[in-house]
Chimera marker file (.cmm) of the C-alpha trace (Angstrom):
<marker_set name="trace">
<marker id="1" x="0.154" y="0.023" z="0.152" r="1" g="1" b="0" radius="0.5"/>
<marker id="2" x="1.367" y="3.483" z="-0.861" r="1" g="1" b="0" radius="0.5"/>
<marker id="3" x="1.584" y="5.864" z="1.944" r="1" g="1" b="0" radius="0.5"/>
<marker id="4" x="-0.224" y="8.760" z="-0.103" r="1" g="1" b="0" radius="0.5"/>
<marker id="5" x="-3.362" y="10.570" z="1.483" r="1" g="1" b="0" radius="0.5"/>
<marker id="6" x="-6.846" y="9.128" z="-0.043" r="1" g="1" b="0" radius="0.5"/>
<marker id="7" x="-9.542" y="11.455" z="-0.816" r="1" g="1" b="0" radius="0.5"/>
<marker id="8" x="-12.146" y="8.465" z="-1.366" r="1" g="1" b="0" radius="0.5"/>
<marker id="9" x="-12.888" y="4.787" z="-0.306" r="1" g="1" b="0" radius="0.5"/>
<marker id="10" x="-12.664" y="3.847" z="-4.133" r="1" g="1" b="0" radius="0.5"/>
<marker id="11" x="-9.200" y="5.572" z="-4.471" r="1" g="1" b="0" radius="0.5"/>
<marker id="12" x="-8.169" y="3.577" z="-1.045" r="1" g="1" b="0" radius="0.5"/>
<marker id="13" x="-9.369" y="0.181" z="-2.756" r="1" g="1" b="0" radius="0.5"/>
<marker id="14" x="-7.825" y="1.069" z="-6.267" r="1" g="1" b="0" radius="0.5"/>
<marker id="15" x="-4.219" y="1.397" z="-4.635" r="1" g="1" b="0" radius="0.5"/>
<marker id="16" x="-4.325" y="-2.493" z="-3.620" r="1" g="1" b="0" radius="0.5"/>
<marker id="17" x="-3.456" y="-5.520" z="-5.797" r="1" g="1" b="0" radius="0.5"/>
<marker id="18" x="-6.680" y="-6.912" z="-8.044" r="1" g="1" b="0" radius="0.5"/>
<marker id="19" x="-7.561" y="-9.821" z="-5.474" r="1" g="1" b="0" radius="0.5"/>
<marker id="20" x="-7.345" y="-7.739" z="-2.406" r="1" g="1" b="0" radius="0.5"/>
<marker id="21" x="-9.407" y="-4.893" z="-4.082" r="1" g="1" b="0" radius="0.5"/>
<marker id="22" x="-12.205" y="-7.345" z="-4.958" r="1" g="1" b="0" radius="0.5"/>
<marker id="23" x="-12.128" y="-8.446" z="-1.080" r="1" g="1" b="0" radius="0.5"/>
<marker id="24" x="-12.079" y="-4.868" z="0.109" r="1" g="1" b="0" radius="0.5"/>
<marker id="25" x="-14.831" y="-4.137" z="-2.023" r="1" g="1" b="0" radius="0.5"/>
<marker id="26" x="-16.791" y="-7.139" z="-0.767" r="1" g="1" b="0" radius="0.5"/>
<marker id="27" x="-16.242" y="-5.789" z="2.979" r="1" g="1" b="0" radius="0.5"/>
<marker id="28" x="-17.219" y="-2.152" z="1.737" r="1" g="1" b="0" radius="0.5"/>
<marker id="29" x="-20.673" y="-3.250" z="0.257" r="1" g="1" b="0" radius="0.5"/>
<marker id="30" x="-21.277" y="-5.628" z="3.255" r="1" g="1" b="0" radius="0.5"/>
<marker id="31" x="-20.749" y="-2.567" z="5.413" r="1" g="1" b="0" radius="0.5"/>
<marker id="32" x="-23.010" y="0.047" z="3.144" r="1" g="1" b="0" radius="0.5"/>
<marker id="33" x="-25.707" y="-2.655" z="2.973" r="1" g="1" b="0" radius="0.5"/>
<marker id="34" x="-25.804" y="-3.289" z="6.932" r="1" g="1" b="0" radius="0.5"/>
<marker id="35" x="-25.711" y="0.188" z="7.536" r="1" g="1" b="0" radius="0.5"/>
<marker id="36" x="-27.250" y="2.185" z="4.463" r="1" g="1" b="0" radius="0.5"/>
<marker id="37" x="-27.481" y="5.700" z="6.123" r="1" g="1" b="0" radius="0.5"/>
<marker id="38" x="-23.738" y="5.781" z="7.330" r="1" g="1" b="0" radius="0.5"/>
<marker id="39" x="-21.579" y="8.390" z="5.729" r="1" g="1" b="0" radius="0.5"/>
<marker id="40" x="-18.432" y="6.823" z="4.245" r="1" g="1" b="0" radius="0.5"/>
<marker id="41" x="-15.498" y="8.826" z="4.439" r="1" g="1" b="0" radius="0.5"/>
<marker id="42" x="-11.763" y="8.337" z="4.816" r="1" g="1" b="0" radius="0.5"/>
<marker id="43" x="-10.525" y="8.494" z="8.319" r="1" g="1" b="0" radius="0.5"/>
<marker id="44" x="-6.923" y="7.662" z="9.457" r="1" g="1" b="0" radius="0.5"/>
<marker id="45" x="-6.255" y="7.405" z="5.805" r="1" g="1" b="0" radius="0.5"/>
<marker id="46" x="-8.597" y="4.206" z="5.675" r="1" g="1" b="0" radius="0.5"/>
<marker id="47" x="-12.439" y="3.743" z="4.823" r="1" g="1" b="0" radius="0.5"/>
<marker id="48" x="-14.524" y="4.639" z="7.717" r="1" g="1" b="0" radius="0.5"/>
<marker id="49" x="-18.522" y="4.783" z="8.300" r="1" g="1" b="0" radius="0.5"/>
<marker id="50" x="-20.047" y="7.524" z="10.515" r="1" g="1" b="0" radius="0.5"/>
<marker id="51" x="-23.573" y="7.305" z="11.974" r="1" g="1" b="0" radius="0.5"/>
<marker id="52" x="-24.192" y="9.198" z="14.786" r="1" g="1" b="0" radius="0.5"/>
<marker id="53" x="-20.674" y="8.764" z="15.617" r="1" g="1" b="0" radius="0.5"/>
<marker id="54" x="-17.939" y="6.483" z="14.313" r="1" g="1" b="0" radius="0.5"/>
<marker id="55" x="-19.248" y="3.155" z="13.212" r="1" g="1" b="0" radius="0.5"/>
<marker id="56" x="-16.569" y="1.030" z="12.006" r="1" g="1" b="0" radius="0.5"/>
<marker id="57" x="-13.545" y="1.287" z="10.007" r="1" g="1" b="0" radius="0.5"/>
<marker id="58" x="-11.265" y="-1.213" z="7.701" r="1" g="1" b="0" radius="0.5"/>
<marker id="59" x="-7.980" y="-1.393" z="5.980" r="1" g="1" b="0" radius="0.5"/>
<marker id="60" x="-6.361" y="-3.568" z="3.429" r="1" g="1" b="0" radius="0.5"/>
<marker id="61" x="-2.603" y="-5.084" z="4.220" r="1" g="1" b="0" radius="0.5"/>
<marker id="62" x="-0.677" y="-7.347" z="2.608" r="1" g="1" b="0" radius="0.5"/>
<marker id="63" x="-1.967" y="-10.931" z="4.491" r="1" g="1" b="0" radius="0.5"/>
<marker id="64" x="-5.119" y="-9.620" z="5.930" r="1" g="1" b="0" radius="0.5"/>
<marker id="65" x="-8.180" y="-6.917" z="6.179" r="1" g="1" b="0" radius="0.5"/>
<marker id="66" x="-8.216" y="-5.216" z="9.485" r="1" g="1" b="0" radius="0.5"/>
<marker id="67" x="-11.518" y="-4.517" z="10.626" r="1" g="1" b="0" radius="0.5"/>
<marker id="68" x="-12.391" y="-2.073" z="13.499" r="1" g="1" b="0" radius="0.5"/>
<marker id="69" x="-15.396" y="-1.808" z="15.112" r="1" g="1" b="0" radius="0.5"/>
<marker id="70" x="-14.251" y="-0.212" z="18.550" r="1" g="1" b="0" radius="0.5"/>
<marker id="71" x="-13.842" y="-2.226" z="21.758" r="1" g="1" b="0" radius="0.5"/>
<marker id="72" x="-17.837" y="-2.550" z="22.238" r="1" g="1" b="0" radius="0.5"/>
<marker id="73" x="-18.354" y="-4.039" z="18.575" r="1" g="1" b="0" radius="0.5"/>
<marker id="74" x="-15.418" y="-6.496" z="19.433" r="1" g="1" b="0" radius="0.5"/>
<marker id="75" x="-16.488" y="-7.394" z="22.856" r="1" g="1" b="0" radius="0.5"/>
<marker id="76" x="-19.922" y="-8.287" z="21.807" r="1" g="1" b="0" radius="0.5"/>
<marker id="77" x="-18.754" y="-10.798" z="19.283" r="1" g="1" b="0" radius="0.5"/>
<marker id="78" x="-15.844" y="-11.979" z="21.374" r="1" g="1" b="0" radius="0.5"/>
<marker id="79" x="-16.585" y="-15.706" z="20.849" r="1" g="1" b="0" radius="0.5"/>
<marker id="80" x="-17.015" y="-15.661" z="17.129" r="1" g="1" b="0" radius="0.5"/>
<marker id="81" x="-13.928" y="-13.271" z="16.682" r="1" g="1" b="0" radius="0.5"/>
<marker id="82" x="-11.536" y="-15.394" z="19.005" r="1" g="1" b="0" radius="0.5"/>
<marker id="83" x="-10.425" y="-17.527" z="16.182" r="1" g="1" b="0" radius="0.5"/>
<marker id="84" x="-8.710" y="-14.292" z="14.490" r="1" g="1" b="0" radius="0.5"/>
<marker id="85" x="-5.869" y="-12.318" z="15.604" r="1" g="1" b="0" radius="0.5"/>
<marker id="86" x="-7.225" y="-9.470" z="17.532" r="1" g="1" b="0" radius="0.5"/>
<marker id="87" x="-6.076" y="-6.519" z="19.402" r="1" g="1" b="0" radius="0.5"/>
<marker id="88" x="-8.033" y="-3.674" z="21.403" r="1" g="1" b="0" radius="0.5"/>
<marker id="89" x="-11.118" y="-2.963" z="19.048" r="1" g="1" b="0" radius="0.5"/>
<marker id="90" x="-9.486" y="-4.430" z="16.023" r="1" g="1" b="0" radius="0.5"/>
<marker id="91" x="-9.545" y="-7.882" z="14.033" r="1" g="1" b="0" radius="0.5"/>
<marker id="92" x="-7.399" y="-9.305" z="11.479" r="1" g="1" b="0" radius="0.5"/>
<marker id="93" x="-9.252" y="-11.337" z="8.864" r="1" g="1" b="0" radius="0.5"/>
<marker id="94" x="-6.521" y="-13.330" z="6.913" r="1" g="1" b="0" radius="0.5"/>
<marker id="95" x="-6.747" y="-12.880" z="3.071" r="1" g="1" b="0" radius="0.5"/>
<marker id="96" x="-5.854" y="-16.984" z="2.849" r="1" g="1" b="0" radius="0.5"/>
<marker id="97" x="-9.350" y="-17.563" z="4.313" r="1" g="1" b="0" radius="0.5"/>
<marker id="98" x="-13.037" y="-16.483" z="2.994" r="1" g="1" b="0" radius="0.5"/>
<marker id="99" x="-14.082" y="-13.381" z="4.412" r="1" g="1" b="0" radius="0.5"/>
<marker id="100" x="-16.729" y="-13.644" z="7.137" r="1" g="1" b="0" radius="0.5"/>
<marker id="101" x="-18.852" y="-11.503" z="5.391" r="1" g="1" b="0" radius="0.5"/>
<marker id="102" x="-22.171" y="-12.688" z="7.669" r="1" g="1" b="0" radius="0.5"/>
<marker id="103" x="-20.188" y="-11.938" z="10.772" r="1" g="1" b="0" radius="0.5"/>
<marker id="104" x="-18.871" y="-8.617" z="9.481" r="1" g="1" b="0" radius="0.5"/>
<marker id="105" x="-22.634" y="-7.744" z="8.742" r="1" g="1" b="0" radius="0.5"/>
<marker id="106" x="-24.076" y="-8.681" z="12.371" r="1" g="1" b="0" radius="0.5"/>
<marker id="107" x="-21.247" y="-6.652" z="13.725" r="1" g="1" b="0" radius="0.5"/>
<marker id="108" x="-21.972" y="-3.513" z="11.734" r="1" g="1" b="0" radius="0.5"/>
<marker id="109" x="-25.458" y="-3.806" z="12.687" r="1" g="1" b="0" radius="0.5"/>
<marker id="110" x="-24.851" y="-4.411" z="16.334" r="1" g="1" b="0" radius="0.5"/>
<marker id="111" x="-22.760" y="-0.799" z="15.881" r="1" g="1" b="0" radius="0.5"/>
<marker id="112" x="-25.731" y="0.815" z="13.926" r="1" g="1" b="0" radius="0.5"/>
<marker id="113" x="-28.182" y="0.138" z="16.714" r="1" g="1" b="0" radius="0.5"/>
<marker id="114" x="-25.923" y="0.924" z="19.522" r="1" g="1" b="0" radius="0.5"/>
<marker id="115" x="-25.215" y="4.447" z="17.863" r="1" g="1" b="0" radius="0.5"/>
<marker id="116" x="-28.771" y="5.173" z="17.116" r="1" g="1" b="0" radius="0.5"/>
<marker id="117" x="-29.441" y="4.407" z="20.934" r="1" g="1" b="0" radius="0.5"/>
<marker id="118" x="-27.174" y="7.449" z="21.541" r="1" g="1" b="0" radius="0.5"/>
<marker id="119" x="-28.457" y="10.991" z="21.724" r="1" g="1" b="0" radius="0.5"/>
<marker id="120" x="-27.680" y="12.612" z="18.528" r="1" g="1" b="0" radius="0.5"/>
<marker id="121" x="-24.715" y="15.066" z="18.574" r="1" g="1" b="0" radius="0.5"/>
<marker id="122" x="-25.146" y="18.248" z="17.625" r="1" g="1" b="0" radius="0.5"/>
<marker id="123" x="-22.338" y="19.962" z="15.173" r="1" g="1" b="0" radius="0.5"/>
<link id1="1" id2="2" r="1" g="1" b="0" radius="0.2"/>
<link id1="2" id2="3" r="1" g="1" b="0" radius="0.2"/>
<link id1="3" id2="4" r="1" g="1" b="0" radius="0.2"/>
<link id1="4" id2="5" r="1" g="1" b="0" radius="0.2"/>
<link id1="5" id2="6" r="1" g="1" b="0" radius="0.2"/>
<link id1="6" id2="7" r="1" g="1" b="0" radius="0.2"/>
<link id1="7" id2="8" r="1" g="1" b="0" radius="0.2"/>
<link id1="8" id2="9" r="1" g="1" b="0" radius="0.2"/>
<link id1="9" id2="10" r="1" g="1" b="0" radius="0.2"/>
<link id1="10" id2="11" r="1" g="1" b="0" radius="0.2"/>
<link id1="11" id2="12" r="1" g="1" b="0" radius="0.2"/>
<link id1="12" id2="13" r="1" g="1" b="0" radius="0.2"/>
<link id1="13" id2="14" r="1" g="1" b="0" radius="0.2"/>
<link id1="14" id2="15" r="1" g="1" b="0" radius="0.2"/>
<link id1="15" id2="16" r="1" g="1" b="0" radius="0.2"/>
<link id1="16" id2="17" r="1" g="1" b="0" radius="0.2"/>
<link id1="17" id2="18" r="1" g="1" b="0" radius="0.2"/>
<link id1="18" id2="19" r="1" g="1" b="0" radius="0.2"/>
<link id1="19" id2="20" r="1" g="1" b="0" radius="0.2"/>
<link id1="20" id2="21" r="1" g="1" b="0" radius="0.2"/>
<link id1="21" id2="22" r="1" g="1" b="0" radius="0.2"/>
<link id1="22" id2="23" r="1" g="1" b="0" radius="0.2"/>
<link id1="23" id2="24" r="1" g="1" b="0" radius="0.2"/>
<link id1="24" id2="25" r="1" g="1" b="0" radius="0.2"/>
<link id1="25" id2="26" r="1" g="1" b="0" radius="0.2"/>
<link id1="26" id2="27" r="1" g="1" b="0" radius="0.2"/>
<link id1="27" id2="28" r="1" g="1" b="0" radius="0.2"/>
<link id1="28" id2="29" r="1" g="1" b="0" radius="0.2"/>
<link id1="29" id2="30" r="1" g="1" b="0" radius="0.2"/>
<link id1="30" id2="31" r="1" g="1" b="0" radius="0.2"/>
<link id1="31" id2="32" r="1" g="1" b="0" radius="0.2"/>
<link id1="32" id2="33" r="1" g="1" b="0" radius="0.2"/>
<link id1="33" id2="34" r="1" g="1" b="0" radius="0.2"/>
<link id1="34" id2="35" r="1" g="1" b="0" radius="0.2"/>
<link id1="35" id2="36" r="1" g="1" b="0" radius="0.2"/>
<link id1="36" id2="37" r="1" g="1" b="0" radius="0.2"/>
<link id1="37" id2="38" r="1" g="1" b="0" radius="0.2"/>
<link id1="38" id2="39" r="1" g="1" b="0" radius="0.2"/>
<link id1="39" id2="40" r="1" g="1" b="0" radius="0.2"/>
<link id1="40" id2="41" r="1" g="1" b="0" radius="0.2"/>
<link id1="41" id2="42" r="1" g="1" b="0" radius="0.2"/>
<link id1="42" id2="43" r="1" g="1" b="0" radius="0.2"/>
<link id1="43" id2="44" r="1" g="1" b="0" radius="0.2"/>
<link id1="44" id2="45" r="1" g="1" b="0" radius="0.2"/>
<link id1="45" id2="46" r="1" g="1" b="0" radius="0.2"/>
<link id1="46" id2="47" r="1" g="1" b="0" radius="0.2"/>
<link id1="47" id2="48" r="1" g="1" b="0" radius="0.2"/>
<link id1="48" id2="49" r="1" g="1" b="0" radius="0.2"/>
<link id1="49" id2="50" r="1" g="1" b="0" radius="0.2"/>
<link id1="50" id2="51" r="1" g="1" b="0" radius="0.2"/>
<link id1="51" id2="52" r="1" g="1" b="0" radius="0.2"/>
<link id1="52" id2="53" r="1" g="1" b="0" radius="0.2"/>
<link id1="53" id2="54" r="1" g="1" b="0" radius="0.2"/>
<link id1="54" id2="55" r="1" g="1" b="0" radius="0.2"/>
<link id1="55" id2="56" r="1" g="1" b="0" radius="0.2"/>
<link id1="56" id2="57" r="1" g="1" b="0" radius="0.2"/>
<link id1="57" id2="58" r="1" g="1" b="0" radius="0.2"/>
<link id1="58" id2="59" r="1" g="1" b="0" radius="0.2"/>
<link id1="59" id2="60" r="1" g="1" b="0" radius="0.2"/>
<link id1="60" id2="61" r="1" g="1" b="0" radius="0.2"/>
<link id1="61" id2="62" r="1" g="1" b="0" radius="0.2"/>
<link id1="62" id2="63" r="1" g="1" b="0" radius="0.2"/>
<link id1="63" id2="64" r="1" g="1" b="0" radius="0.2"/>
<link id1="64" id2="65" r="1" g="1" b="0" radius="0.2"/>
<link id1="65" id2="66" r="1" g="1" b="0" radius="0.2"/>
<link id1="66" id2="67" r="1" g="1" b="0" radius="0.2"/>
<link id1="67" id2="68" r="1" g="1" b="0" radius="0.2"/>
<link id1="68" id2="69" r="1" g="1" b="0" radius="0.2"/>
<link id1="69" id2="70" r="1" g="1" b="0" radius="0.2"/>
<link id1="70" id2="71" r="1" g="1" b="0" radius="0.2"/>
<link id1="71" id2="72" r="1" g="1" b="0" radius="0.2"/>
<link id1="72" id2="73" r="1" g="1" b="0" radius="0.2"/>
<link id1="73" id2="74" r="1" g="1" b="0" radius="0.2"/>
<link id1="74" id2="75" r="1" g="1" b="0" radius="0.2"/>
<link id1="75" id2="76" r="1" g="1" b="0" radius="0.2"/>
<link id1="76" id2="77" r="1" g="1" b="0" radius="0.2"/>
<link id1="77" id2="78" r="1" g="1" b="0" radius="0.2"/>
<link id1="78" id2="79" r="1" g="1" b="0" radius="0.2"/>
<link id1="79" id2="80" r="1" g="1" b="0" radius="0.2"/>
<link id1="80" id2="81" r="1" g="1" b="0" radius="0.2"/>
<link id1="81" id2="82" r="1" g="1" b="0" radius="0.2"/>
<link id1="82" id2="83" r="1" g="1" b="0" radius="0.2"/>
<link id1="83" id2="84" r="1" g="1" b="0" radius="0.2"/>
<link id1="84" id2="85" r="1" g="1" b="0" radius="0.2"/>
<link id1="85" id2="86" r="1" g="1" b="0" radius="0.2"/>
<link id1="86" id2="87" r="1" g="1" b="0" radius="0.2"/>
<link id1="87" id2="88" r="1" g="1" b="0" radius="0.2"/>
<link id1="88" id2="89" r="1" g="1" b="0" radius="0.2"/>
<link id1="89" id2="90" r="1" g="1" b="0" radius="0.2"/>
<link id1="90" id2="91" r="1" g="1" b="0" radius="0.2"/>
<link id1="91" id2="92" r="1" g="1" b="0" radius="0.2"/>
<link id1="92" id2="93" r="1" g="1" b="0" radius="0.2"/>
<link id1="93" id2="94" r="1" g="1" b="0" radius="0.2"/>
<link id1="94" id2="95" r="1" g="1" b="0" radius="0.2"/>
<link id1="95" id2="96" r="1" g="1" b="0" radius="0.2"/>
<link id1="96" id2="97" r="1" g="1" b="0" radius="0.2"/>
<link id1="97" id2="98" r="1" g="1" b="0" radius="0.2"/>
<link id1="98" id2="99" r="1" g="1" b="0" radius="0.2"/>
<link id1="99" id2="100" r="1" g="1" b="0" radius="0.2"/>
<link id1="100" id2="101" r="1" g="1" b="0" radius="0.2"/>
<link id1="101" id2="102" r="1" g="1" b="0" radius="0.2"/>
<link id1="102" id2="103" r="1" g="1" b="0" radius="0.2"/>
<link id1="103" id2="104" r="1" g="1" b="0" radius="0.2"/>
<link id1="104" id2="105" r="1" g="1" b="0" radius="0.2"/>
<link id1="105" id2="106" r="1" g="1" b="0" radius="0.2"/>
<link id1="106" id2="107" r="1" g="1" b="0" radius="0.2"/>
<link id1="107" id2="108" r="1" g="1" b="0" radius="0.2"/>
<link id1="108" id2="109" r="1" g="1" b="0" radius="0.2"/>
<link id1="109" id2="110" r="1" g="1" b="0" radius="0.2"/>
<link id1="110" id2="111" r="1" g="1" b="0" radius="0.2"/>
<link id1="111" id2="112" r="1" g="1" b="0" radius="0.2"/>
<link id1="112" id2="113" r="1" g="1" b="0" radius="0.2"/>
<link id1="113" id2="114" r="1" g="1" b="0" radius="0.2"/>
<link id1="114" id2="115" r="1" g="1" b="0" radius="0.2"/>
<link id1="115" id2="116" r="1" g="1" b="0" radius="0.2"/>
<link id1="116" id2="117" r="1" g="1" b="0" radius="0.2"/>
<link id1="117" id2="118" r="1" g="1" b="0" radius="0.2"/>
<link id1="118" id2="119" r="1" g="1" b="0" radius="0.2"/>
<link id1="119" id2="120" r="1" g="1" b="0" radius="0.2"/>
<link id1="120" id2="121" r="1" g="1" b="0" radius="0.2"/>
<link id1="121" id2="122" r="1" g="1" b="0" radius="0.2"/>
<link id1="122" id2="123" r="1" g="1" b="0" radius="0.2"/>
</marker_set>
């Protein structure tokens, strides 16, 4: 991955090899389907989704896709995520295995429900 600044998620995804692009696009579409009202943006130079606060982020790497659903999203799915390498608020899905699309969708939906339960922040 190049260290340039990305303006759009499409530009970010296009910076990866073709096979990785397909997986990143699959993750992107899964998030957009689970959170259709979320705003797509680049934050910390990676794809980010915002709906009444930060929702989730994802990022491509040489051997995995990083998925960031804040500590609460990971805590709620701790058992299902335990087979993957994890950090606080992050998980690594290896590119050598099928992406757990249904799990990603459920985590995003959990985060949508969680964020929509919060009072809306005024700008």
